[in-house]
C-alpha positions in Angstrom: 57.2 -6.3 -57.0 53.5 -6.4 -56.7 51.8 -6.3 -60.4 49.6 -3.9 -60.8 47.1 -4.7 -63.5 45.1 -2.2 -65.3 42.4 -4.6 -66.3 42.5 -7.8 -63.7 40.7 -10.8 -65.0 38.7 -10.5 -61.2 37.5 -6.7 -61.7 34.3 -6.6 -62.8 32.6 -10.2 -61.1 32.7 -11.4 -58.0 36.4 -12.2 -56.8 35.4 -15.4 -55.4 33.6 -16.5 -58.3 36.7 -15.8 -60.5 38.8 -17.6 -58.5 36.3 -20.6 -58.1 36.1 -21.0 -62.1 39.8 -20.6 -62.7 40.6 -22.8 -60.0 38.7 -25.8 -61.6 39.9 -25.3 -64.5 43.2 -25.5 -63.0 44.4 -21.9 -64.3 45.3 -20.2 -61.4 48.3 -18.9 -60.3 50.2 -17.4 -57.0 50.7 -14.2 -60.0 47.0 -13.9 -60.1 46.4 -13.7 -56.4 49.0 -10.6 -56.2 47.4 -8.4 -59.0 45.8 -4.8 -57.3 43.3 -3.1 -59.0 44.0 0.1 -60.2 40.4 1.5 -59.7 37.0 0.6 -58.9 35.9 -1.0 -55.4 38.4 -3.1 -55.0 41.0 0.1 -56.2 44.5 -0.6 -54.0 43.8 -4.5 -53.1 44.7 -7.6 -54.2 42.8 -10.7 -54.4 43.8 -12.2 -51.3 42.5 -9.1 -49.5 39.7 -9.0 -51.0 38.7 -12.2 -50.5 39.5 -11.8 -46.7 37.2 -8.4 -46.8 34.2 -10.9 -48.1 34.8 -13.3 -45.9 35.4 -16.3 -47.9 37.6 -18.1 -45.3 37.1 -21.1 -46.8 38.0 -20.7 -50.4 41.2 -18.8 -48.6 42.0 -21.6 -46.5 41.8 -23.7 -50.4 44.2 -21.2 -52.0 46.7 -21.8 -48.3 46.3 -26.1 -49.0 47.1 -25.2 -52.8 50.6 -23.1 -52.2 49.0 -20.2 -53.8 49.0 -17.9 -51.3 52.6 -15.9 -50.4 53.9 -13.4 -47.6 53.6 -10.7 -49.7 49.8 -10.6 -50.4 49.3 -11.1 -46.8 50.8 -8.0 -46.2 49.0 -5.9 -48.7 47.1 -3.4 -46.8 44.3 -1.3 -47.7 45.6 2.3 -49.5 43.1 3.9 -47.8 45.0 5.5 -44.3 42.4 5.4 -42.3 42.0 1.7 -42.7 46.0 0.6 -42.5 44.7 -2.9 -42.5 46.2 -6.2 -44.2 44.4 -9.9 -44.4 46.4 -11.0 -41.4 44.8 -8.5 -39.6 41.2 -9.1 -41.1 41.3 -12.8 -40.2 42.1 -11.9 -36.9 39.2 -9.4 -37.0 36.9 -12.3 -37.8 38.2 -14.5 -35.3 39.6 -17.0 -37.3 42.5 -18.4 -35.4 42.6 -21.7 -37.2 43.3 -19.9 -40.6 46.0 -17.9 -38.9 47.6 -21.1 -36.9 47.8 -22.2 -40.8 49.5 -19.4 -41.9 52.0 -19.1 -39.4 52.4 -22.9 -39.5 53.2 -22.2 -43.3 55.7 -19.7 -43.1 53.7 -17.3 -44.1 53.4 -14.7 -41.3 55.9 -12.5 -40.3 56.2 -9.6 -37.7 55.6 -7.0 -40.0 52.3 -8.2 -40.7 51.4 -8.0 -37.5 52.0 -4.3 -37.1 48.5 -3.6 -39.4 46.3 -1.5 -37.3 42.6 -0.3 -37.8 42.6 3.6 -36.8 39.4 4.3 -35.0 37.9 7.9 -33.8 38.7 7.0 -30.3 41.2 3.8 -29.9 43.5 1.7 -32.7 43.1 -1.8 -32.6 46.3 -4.2 -34.3 46.4 -7.4 -34.6 47.6 -8.9 -31.4 44.9 -6.5 -29.4 42.3 -8.3 -31.9 43.6 -11.8 -31.1 43.8 -10.8 -26.9 40.0 -9.2 -27.4 39.0 -12.8 -28.9 41.1 -14.3 -25.6 43.3 -16.6 -28.2 46.2 -16.1 -25.5 47.9 -19.3 -26.0 48.4 -18.0 -29.9 49.6 -15.3 -28.9 52.1 -16.6 -26.2 53.3 -19.0 -29.5 53.9 -15.7 -31.2 55.8 -14.2 -28.3 57.9 -17.4 -28.1 59.0 -17.6 -31.4 59.7 -14.2 -31.2 57.1 -12.6 -33.6 56.8 -10.0 -31.0 58.7 -7.1 -30.6 58.2 -4.1 -28.0 56.6 -2.2 -30.8 53.9 -4.6 -31.2 52.6 -4.7 -28.1 50.2 -2.0 -27.9 48.1 -0.8 -24.4 44.9 -2.8 -25.5 47.1 -6.2 -25.4 48.5 -5.4 -22.1 45.4 -4.4 -20.3 43.1 -6.9 -22.0 45.6 -9.4 -20.6 45.4 -8.1 -17.3 41.7 -7.8 -17.3 41.6 -12.0 -18.0 44.3 -12.9 -15.7 46.7 -13.5 -18.3 49.6 -13.5 -15.5 52.2 -16.2 -17.5 52.2 -13.7 -20.4 52.2 -10.6 -18.5 55.2 -11.8 -16.7 57.2 -13.0 -20.0 55.9 -9.2 -20.9 57.6 -7.1 -18.5 61.1 -9.9 -18.8 60.8 -8.0 -22.5 60.3 -4.7 -21.3 56.8 -4.6 -23.3 55.2 -2.6 -20.7 56.0 0.7 -20.0 55.0 2.9 -17.4 52.7 4.8 -19.2 50.7 1.5 -19.7 50.6 1.5 -15.8 47.9 4.1 -15.1 46.1 3.9 -18.4 42.4 2.7 -18.4 39.5 2.5 -20.9 38.3 6.0 -21.2 34.5 4.7 -21.4 32.6 1.2 -20.9 32.0 -0.7 -17.6 35.5 -0.7 -17.1 36.6 3.0 -17.3 39.0 3.7 -14.7 40.4 -0.1 -13.9 44.2 -0.4 -15.3 46.6 -2.7 -15.2 47.5 -2.2 -11.3 43.3 -3.0 -10.2 43.5 -6.1 -12.4 46.7 -7.2 -10.8 45.2 -6.7 -7.4 41.5 -8.0 -8.3 43.4 -11.2 -9.6 45.5 -11.6 -6.5 48.7 -11.3 -8.8 50.8 -9.7 -6.4 54.4 -10.8 -6.9 53.9 -9.2 -10.7 52.6 -6.3 -8.6 55.2 -5.8 -6.4 57.3 -6.0 -9.8 56.1 -3.8 -11.0 56.2 -1.1 -8.2 60.4 -2.3 -7.4 60.6 -1.5 -11.4 59.4 1.7 -10.8 56.8 1.4 -13.4 54.1 2.8 -10.5 53.5 5.9 -10.2 51.4 8.0 -7.7 49.1 9.0 -10.5 48.6 5.5 -11.6 47.3 4.7 -7.9 45.1 7.7 -7.8 42.7 6.4 -10.6 39.2 5.6 -9.4 36.8 3.4 -11.0 33.7 5.1 -13.0 30.7 3.0 -12.9 29.6 -0.5 -11.6 29.8 -2.1 -7.9 33.4 -0.9 -7.7 32.8 2.6 -8.4 34.9 5.0 -6.8 37.7 2.8 -5.4 41.5 2.8 -6.7 43.8 0.0 -6.6 45.1 1.3 -3.0 41.6 0.5 -1.6 41.4 -2.8 -3.3 45.1 -3.3 -1.7 43.3 -2.4 1.7 40.3 -4.5 1.1 42.1 -7.6 -0.2 44.8 -7.2 2.9 47.8 -7.2 0.8 49.5 -4.8 3.5 53.4 -6.1 1.7 52.5 -4.4 -1.4 50.9 -1.3 0.4 54.1 -1.2 2.7 56.1 -1.3 -0.6 54.2 1.7 -1.9 54.9 3.8 1.4 58.6 2.6 1.4 58.5 4.3 -2.2 57.0 7.3 -1.4 54.3 6.4 -3.6 50.8 6.8 -0.9 49.1 10.0 -0.6 46.2 11.3 1.4 43.7 12.1 -1.7 44.5 8.3 -2.7 43.0 7.5 0.8 40.0 9.2 0.1 38.9 6.9 -2.3 35.8 4.9 -1.1 33.0 2.6 -2.9 29.9 4.5 -3.7 27.3 1.9 -4.1 26.8 -1.8 -2.7 27.2 -3.4 0.8 31.0 -1.6 0.7 29.4 2.2 0.3 30.9 4.6 2.4 34.2 2.4 3.1 37.5 3.7 2.6 41.7 2.5 2.7 41.9 3.5 6.4 38.4 2.0 7.4 39.5 -1.3 5.4 42.9 -0.9 7.6 41.2 -0.8 10.7 38.8 -3.8 10.1 42.0 -6.2 9.4 43.4 -4.6 12.1 46.7 -3.3 10.6 47.8 -1.0 13.8 51.0 -1.3 12.7 50.9 -0.1 8.9 48.2 2.7 10.8 51.0 4.1 13.2 53.1 4.1 9.9 50.6 6.1 8.0 49.8 8.6 11.0 53.2 9.4 11.0 53.7 9.9 7.4 50.7 12.9 8.5 48.4 10.8 5.5 45.5 11.1 7.3 42.9 13.9 7.3 39.8 15.7 8.5 38.1 13.7 5.2 39.5 11.0 5.6 38.0 10.3 9.5 34.5 11.6 8.4 33.5 9.1 5.7 31.5 6.6 6.7 30.5 3.4 5.9 27.1 3.0 4.9 26.6 -0.5 4.6 27.5 -3.9 6.0 26.9 -4.7 9.5 28.5 -0.9 11.1 26.3 1.2 8.8 26.6 4.6 8.8 30.1 4.6 11.3 33.5 6.7 10.1 37.2 5.5 11.4 37.1 7.2 14.7 33.9 5.0 15.8 36.1 1.8 14.2 39.0 2.5 16.3 37.9 3.3 18.9 35.7 0.0 18.9 39.1 -1.9 17.6 40.6 -0.6 20.5 42.8 1.4 18.7 43.1 4.1 21.3 46.7 5.0 20.6 45.9 5.9 17.1 42.8 7.4 18.3 44.9 9.6 20.6 47.5 10.4 18.0 45.0 11.4 15.3 43.5 14.4 18.6 46.9 15.2 18.8 47.5 16.1 15.4 44.5 18.2 15.6 42.9 15.8 12.9 39.5 14.9 15.0 36.6 17.3 15.4 33.1 16.8 17.0 31.4 15.8 14.1 33.7 13.0 14.3 32.5 11.7 17.8 28.8 11.8 16.9 28.1 9.1 14.3 26.9 6.0 15.5 25.6 2.6 13.7 22.0 3.1 12.5 21.5 -0.9 12.3 22.9 -3.8 14.8 23.4 -4.1 18.3 25.3 -1.2 18.8 22.4 1.6 17.2 23.0 4.8 19.4 26.5 4.5 20.7 28.6 6.7 19.4 32.6 7.5 19.9 31.7 8.7 23.3 29.6 5.9 24.6 32.6 3.3 23.0 35.1 5.2 25.5 32.5 5.3 28.1 31.6 1.4 28.0 35.2 0.7 27.7 36.6 2.5 30.7 38.7 5.1 28.8 38.5 7.9 31.0 41.6 9.2 30.0 40.8 9.4 26.8 37.4 11.4 27.4 39.1 14.0 29.9 41.4 14.4 26.9 38.5 15.3 24.2 36.8 17.4 26.9 40.2 19.5 27.5 40.7 19.9 23.9 37.1 21.2 23.6 36.1 18.4 21.5 32.5 17.5 23.2 29.3 18.2 22.9 25.8 18.3 24.5 25.2 15.9 21.5 28.2 13.2 22.2 26.1 12.5 25.5 23.1 11.3 23.5 25.0 8.4 23.2 23.0 5.0 24.6 22.0 1.5 23.6 19.7 1.9 21.7 19.1 -1.9 19.9 15.8 -3.1 20.9 16.9 -6.2 22.2 20.0 -5.2 23.3 21.0 -6.4 27.1 21.5 -2.6 29.6 19.1 -0.6 26.3 18.6 2.8 27.5 22.0 3.3 29.3 23.6 6.7 28.0 27.2 8.2 29.0 26.2 9.7 31.9 24.4 6.5 33.4 28.0 4.7 32.7 30.0 7.7 34.6 28.0 7.4 37.5 28.3 3.5 37.8 32.2 3.5 37.4 32.4 6.5 39.9 34.3 8.8 37.0 32.0 11.7 39.3 35.5 14.3 39.0 34.8 14.1 35.0 30.6 14.3 35.5 31.5 17.4 37.4 33.8 18.8 35.0 30.7 18.3 32.2 28.6 19.8 34.7 30.7 22.8 34.9 30.5 23.7 30.9 27.0 23.1 31.0 27.5 20.0 28.4 25.0 18.2 30.2 20.8 18.1 30.0 17.8 16.4 31.9 17.0 14.0 29.3 20.7 12.3 29.9 19.9 11.7 34.1 16.5 10.5 33.8 16.6 7.9 30.9 15.7 4.6 31.7 17.3 1.3 31.5 15.1 -0.9 30.0 16.7 -4.3 29.7 19.3 -6.3 32.4 20.0 -6.0 35.8 19.9 -2.1 35.9 16.4 -2.1 34.4 14.4 0.8 35.5 17.0 2.7 36.9 18.8 6.0 35.9 21.7 8.0 36.2 19.9 9.9 39.4 19.0 6.5 40.6 22.5 5.2 40.8 23.6 8.5 42.4 21.2 7.9 45.1 22.4 4.5 45.0 26.2 5.1 45.8 24.7 8.0 48.6 26.1 11.0 46.2 23.3 13.6 47.6 25.6 16.6 47.9 26.0 16.0 43.4 22.6 15.1 43.3 21.0 17.9 45.7 23.5 20.5 43.2 21.8 18.5 39.7 18.6 19.6 41.3 19.1 22.7 42.0 20.4 23.3 38.3 16.7 21.5 37.3 19.3 18.9 35.4 16.9 16.4 37.7 13.3 16.6 37.7 10.9 15.2 39.5 10.0 12.0 37.2 13.1 11.1 37.1 13.3 10.4 41.1 10.1 7.7 39.6 13.0 5.5 39.1 13.6 1.9 40.6 14.6 -1.3 39.1 11.8 -3.4 37.5 13.8 -6.6 38.4 13.6 -8.3 41.5 15.5 -10.8 41.2 18.3 -7.6 41.2 20.8 -7.8 43.4 22.9 -5.1 43.3 25.8 -5.9 45.7 26.5 -8.9 44.2 27.0 -7.1 40.5 29.0 -4.3 41.7 31.8 -6.4 44.2 32.0 -9.0 40.9 35.0 -6.5 39.7 35.8 -9.2 36.6 32.4 -9.5 35.6 31.6 -7.4 32.1 28.3 -5.9 31.7 27.6 -4.7 28.1 31.5 -4.3 27.5 32.2 -2.2 30.4 34.2 -3.7 33.0 32.9 -2.3 36.3 35.6 -0.3 38.2 36.4 -0.4 41.9 33.5 1.4 44.1 32.9 1.6 47.6 29.7 1.1 48.0 27.5 2.8 50.5 27.2 0.6 54.1 23.7 0.9 54.0 24.2 -1.2 50.8 26.1 -3.7 51.8 23.8 -6.6 52.0 24.4 -9.0 49.8 20.4 -10.8 50.4 18.6 -7.2 49.7 16.9 -6.2 46.5 16.1 -2.6 45.7 13.1 -3.8 43.0 10.5 -0.9 42.8 13.1 1.3 45.4 13.5 4.6 44.2 15.4 7.9 45.0 13.1 8.7 47.4 13.8 5.9 49.3 17.5 5.2 48.7 17.7 9.0 49.9 16.0 8.2 53.1 17.7 5.0 53.5 21.1 6.2 53.1 20.6 8.9 55.1 19.8 11.6 52.8 17.1 13.0 54.7 18.1 16.8 54.4 17.9 16.0 50.4 14.4 14.9 51.2 13.6 18.1 52.9 15.0 20.1 50.2 13.3 18.2 47.7 9.7 18.5 49.4 10.8 22.6 49.6 11.6 22.7 45.8 7.8 20.7 45.0 9.8 18.1 43.6 8.1 15.3 45.1 4.3 13.9 44.0 2.1 11.5 45.8 3.9 8.8 42.8 7.4 9.0 44.7 5.7 8.6 48.4 4.3 5.7 47.1 5.0 4.0 43.7 3.1 1.6 42.2 5.2 -1.2 42.9 5.0 -1.2 46.6 1.7 -2.8 47.2 3.4 -6.0 48.3 7.1 -5.0 49.2 8.6 -2.4 51.8 9.4 0.0 49.3 7.1 2.6 50.2 9.4 6.2 50.9 6.2 7.3 52.5 6.5 4.4 55.1 10.1 4.9 55.3 9.6 8.2 56.7 7.2 6.6 59.6 8.8 3.7 60.4 11.8 6.1 60.9 9.9 8.4 62.6 11.0 11.0 59.8 7.3 13.0 60.7 9.0 16.6 60.5 8.7 15.6 56.7 5.8 13.8 57.1 4.7 17.0 58.2 6.4 19.0 55.0 4.4 16.7 52.8 1.5 17.6 54.8 2.4 21.5 54.4 3.0 21.2 50.8 -0.4 19.7 49.7 1.6 16.3 49.0 -0.5 14.3 51.3 -3.5 13.4 50.6 -6.1 10.9 51.3 -5.3 8.7 49.4 -1.8 8.5 50.6 -2.7 8.2 54.2 -4.8 4.9 53.6 -2.4 2.5 51.6 -0.9 -0.1 53.5 1.1 -2.9 52.8 -0.5 -6.6 51.6 2.6 -8.4 53.0 4.9 -8.5 55.2 6.0 -7.0 59.0 4.1 -3.9 58.3 0.8 -5.8 56.6 -2.6 -3.9 57.4 -0.6 -1.0 58.5 -1.4 2.7 56.9 0.1 6.0 57.7 -2.4 7.4 59.6 -2.0 4.4 62.1 1.8 4.3 62.3 1.1 8.5 62.8 -0.9 7.4 66.2 1.5 4.3 67.4 4.3 6.5 67.4 2.6 9.2 69.0 1.9 11.7 66.7 -1.3 12.9 68.0 -0.5 16.6 66.9 0.1 15.9 63.2 -3.1 14.1 63.0 -5.0 16.7 64.1 -3.5 18.6 61.0 -4.4 16.0 58.8 -7.9 16.2 60.5 -8.3 19.7 60.4 -7.5 19.1 56.5 -10.4 16.9 56.3 -8.2 14.3 54.8 -9.2 11.5 57.3 -11.9 9.2 56.4 -13.4 6.3 58.1 -11.6 3.5 56.0 -8.6 4.8 57.1 -9.4 4.6 61.0 -9.7 0.8 60.2 -6.3 -0.1 59.7 -4.9 -2.3 61.8 -1.8 -4.5 61.9 -2.1 -8.3 60.8 1.0 -9.5 62.7 2.5 -9.6 66.2 0.9 -8.1 69.2 -1.7 -5.5 67.7 -2.9 -7.8 65.1 -6.9 -6.3 64.9 -6.0 -3.3 66.8 -7.3 -0.9 64.7 -6.9 3.3 65.1 -9.5 4.4 66.7 -8.7 1.6 69.2 -4.7 2.8 69.3 -6.4 6.3 70.5 -8.3 5.3 72.8 -5.4 2.6 74.0 -3.1 6.1 74.6 -6.1 7.3 76.1 -6.2 10.7 73.5 -10.1 10.7 74.4 -10.1 14.4 72.9 -9.3 13.2 69.6 -11.6 10.3 69.8 -14.7 12.8 70.3 -13.1 15.1 67.5 -13.5 12.1 64.9 -17.0 11.4 66.7 -18.3 14.9 65.7 -16.4 14.7 62.5 -18.7 11.7 61.5 -15.3 9.5 61.1 -16.2 6.8 63.8 -18.4 3.9 62.7 -19.9 0.9 64.6 -17.2 -1.3 63.3 -14.4 0.4 64.4 -15.6 0.2 68.3 -16.9 -2.7 68.0 -13.4 -4.3 66.3 -11.6 -6.3 68.6 -8.0 -6.9 69.6 -6.9 -10.8 68.4 -3.5 -10.8 69.8 -1.6 -9.2 72.9 -2.5 -7.1 75.6 -6.4 -6.9 75.7 -7.1 -9.7 73.3 -10.7 -10.1 72.8 -11.4 -6.4 73.8 -13.1 -3.8 71.2 -12.4 0.0 71.9 -15.8 -0.1 73.2 -14.4 -2.3 75.9 -11.7 0.2 76.6 -13.6 3.0 77.1 -15.4 1.0 79.3 -12.2 0.0 81.2 -11.0 3.6 81.0 -14.2 5.0 82.4 -15.1 6.8 79.4 -19.3 7.7 80.1 -19.2 11.0 78.4 -17.4 9.2 74.5 -19.9 6.6 75.6 -22.9 8.4 75.7 -21.7 10.5 72.8 -21.7 7.1 70.7 -24.9 6.1 71.8 -26.7 9.2 71.1 -25.3 9.3 67.6 -26.1 5.6 67.2 -23.0 4.0 67.2 -23.9 2.2 70.1 -27.7 0.3 70.1 -29.6 1.0 73.4 -29.3 -3.0 74.2 -25.1 -2.7 73.5 -25.2 0.4 75.7 -27.4 -0.9 78.4 -25.0 -3.9 78.8 -22.3 -1.8 79.3 -24.0 0.2 82.2 -24.5 -3.3 84.2 -20.8 -4.4 83.2 -19.7 -0.8 84.8 -21.7 -1.4 87.5 -20.8 -4.9 88.0 -17.2 -4.6 87.7 -15.0 -5.1 90.8 -11.4 -3.7 91.5 -10.2 -7.3 91.3 -11.3 -7.6 88.0 -9.5 -4.9 87.0 -6.4 -6.3 88.4 -6.8 -10.0 87.0 -6.5 -8.1 83.4 -3.9 -5.8 84.1 -1.8 -8.8 85.6 -1.2 -10.3 82.2 2.3 -10.9 80.7 4.1 -8.2 78.8 3.2 -8.7 75.4 5.6 -9.2 72.7 5.8 -5.4 72.2 7.2 -5.2 75.5 4.7 -2.7 77.1 4.7 -2.9 81.4 1.3 -3.7 83.6 -1.5 -1.5 83.2 -3.3 0.2 86.4 -7.3 1.0 86.4 -5.7 4.7 85.4 -4.3 3.5 81.7 -0.9 2.1 80.2 2.5 3.2 81.5 4.9 4.6 79.7 6.1 2.0 77.1 9.5 0.7 76.7 8.6 -1.0 73.6 8.0 0.0 70.2 11.5 1.7 70.5 11.0 4.8 68.8 13.8 7.0 70.4 16.5 5.3 68.8 16.3 7.5 65.5 20.1 7.4 64.2 19.2 3.8 62.3 19.3 4.0 58.8 16.4 1.8 57.9 13.7 0.4 60.2 14.4 -3.5 61.7 11.2 -4.2 60.1 13.1 -4.3 56.6 
C-alpha cells in the first residue's frame, strides 16, 4: 500500500533539497520516498515523481544506485486525468535513456509502467512513442525481445515513427506479433510536413517492399489507405501508388491489382510541384515502359479521360500528357485501345512539349513522323482530328528539319489519300502548305513544293482553287545547293528526323541522281515535269509574280522558270504573262552569269526562237530598253551576237526599223561584232550592208548612230564589193549550231537550233 502522509517531510521545502539533507544524514528510506502529498502543488505525487517533474535526474540516479527506488514508486501516476503520466513517462519525455536502461536492468521496469500516456488536444503520447520520437530504437528492440511490449502498448505514433526512420527489423517483428492493425496502415499525421505520409508511403520510400507486400498479403492494405495523398512539401499531391510507379515497384503494383485494390481515383494522383510536377501513375508506367501492366489496367478499365489529360509540367518532356508519351514510346496498341474505349478526345492530341528538341511536336505529328498512317486514319474516322492538330511541327531552334509539319510528312510519304480526306473535311489551312522547312536536306521547301516535286499537279491545282496554296507558297525552293533529292528518296533505310521514308514512285524527270534542285521553285518543277497546264491556270488566277519567274537565287544557276519557259518554247505562257501584266522590263533583261545560257536574256531568246509577234507586243507595251537589246550569248557559235544582230540576221528589218523609231538602238549595238560562228568579226551594221539595207543604214546615219566617216566607208565597201567576195563569205563551213550556207539574199531555213522538239521536258542546255 502507498502511504499517504498528512504532513510529508518534504511538503513545504524543495523535495530535492530535503532528500539531499536526509541522504547526507543517512536518514533516508524507501518508505520516505513513497509518501504522497495529500494537497498543495505536489498533491498526489510521491518524491520520485516530483523529482522527475523537476528534472532532478542526477539525484534520481543516486537514489536508484542506493536501492531506494521501487516499482511502486515508479508506477505512481499523476492524479490529474489529463496527465496520466508516471516517472517512466517523464524520463522518456526528458530523453533520459541511460536512467531508463538502469531502471530496466535493475528489474524495476514493468509493462504496466509503460502504459502511462499523456493526452494532448490533438494527439496522445505513451512511453514507447516518446522513445521512438527520440530514436531509441535499440532500447525499444530490447523491450520487445524481453516481452515488455504488448499490442496494447503499440500506438500508431510508434509504428509510424518506425516506418519514417526506416526501422525495418522492428516493423517486421511488430508484424510477426500482430502489433500493426489495419487502421494504422492508412493513418497519417493531421498536420505538419508529413501530413498524408502513411506507413505504406515510408515503406515504399525506403524500399522495404518485402514488408509492403506482406502487408498486402495479410489483408491489412485497403483501397482507401492507398488513396491518401501527401499534403505539402516536394511530394505534395502524391499517394503511395504514385510512389510505387515512380520507383518502378511493379511487383507490388501487380499484387495490389490482383487483390482488386487499385482504383481510377488512385491513378489520378500527381505531383503538384518540383521537377516531377504533373506526373501521374500512368506517366511513370509509360516512362518505365511497363507495357504489360498498362495493358492489364486497360483491361480493368481503370483509365479515365482525366488521367489522360494530366500533363507533366517539369522534366525534359515539359507539358506532355499520357497520350503524347505513349505515342513517343511506340505504345501503339495501348493508344488504339484508348481510342476504342472512347477515352481519347481532341484535346489530348493537342499538347506538345514546351521545351527541348520536341517543341511543337504534338501527338498527330508524332504519329506522322513514325509512319502510323492507320492510326491517323482511325483518329480521322472517329472525328477526333481538328485543324489545330495540323499545326504540329518541329519548332525547336536547332532541330533538324525545323518547320516541317504534318502535311509535309503526309506528302513526303505519299499519303495523298489521307491528305485528300482531310481536305474533304476542311481540316487544312493555307499555312499548313506554306510553312517552310528551315534546316536539313529539305531546307527552303514546303508542302506545296513537295507536291510539285512528286508531280501531283491535279492535287496542286485543286489546292490552289480552294485557296489553300497561295502565291507566296509557290516561291519556296531548296536552299541547300548540295541537296540531291533522288539520293535521299531512293535510300529506303535512311531515317530522317525519326521517320522512315516509305516507298514512293519518283517522277521520271526527277530520276537523275546528279541533278540538284537548289533555287528551283514550284513553278520551275511544274514546267520541268510537264505541268504547263497548271502554270497557265496559275497565270489566269493571278498567282504568279515576277519573284516566281526569276527567284533571287537564279543568277548563277539554271533555275529561273521564265528562262525554262523560253528554252522549252512555252511562248504561249510567256504571252499570257505579258497580257496579265506580270512580265516587266526587268524580267526581260535578267540573264545568267554562268552556264550554257550565260549572257542571254528573255528578249534574246524570243528573237532566237523567232517569236517576232511576241517581240512586237513587248515593244508595243514599251517594255523594251536599249540595255536589253545588248544581251548576247557568252558561249558557243552565237558569242557576241546581240539582239539587234540576230534581228538583222533573221531579216526582221521592219522590227529593226521600229526599234530605231523608238530610239532603242545605239551606236554600241550596231557596232558590236560576232566573236564566233557565222560572220565572225562582222557587226550588225556589216550585216545591213551585206543584206543591202541601204535605207536602214541611211536612217541610222540620219539619227547620228553612224558618223559620216563610217557612212562613207560603208558606201565605198558597197561599191567595191564583188560577187566573188560575197560567195567567199557564204561558202564557210556550217557553224556548230548547224546553219546552212547563205547566198546573197540572206540565210536559208536553219536546221538548228532544234526548236521543233517541244515534247522534251527539260532544255538540253540543262
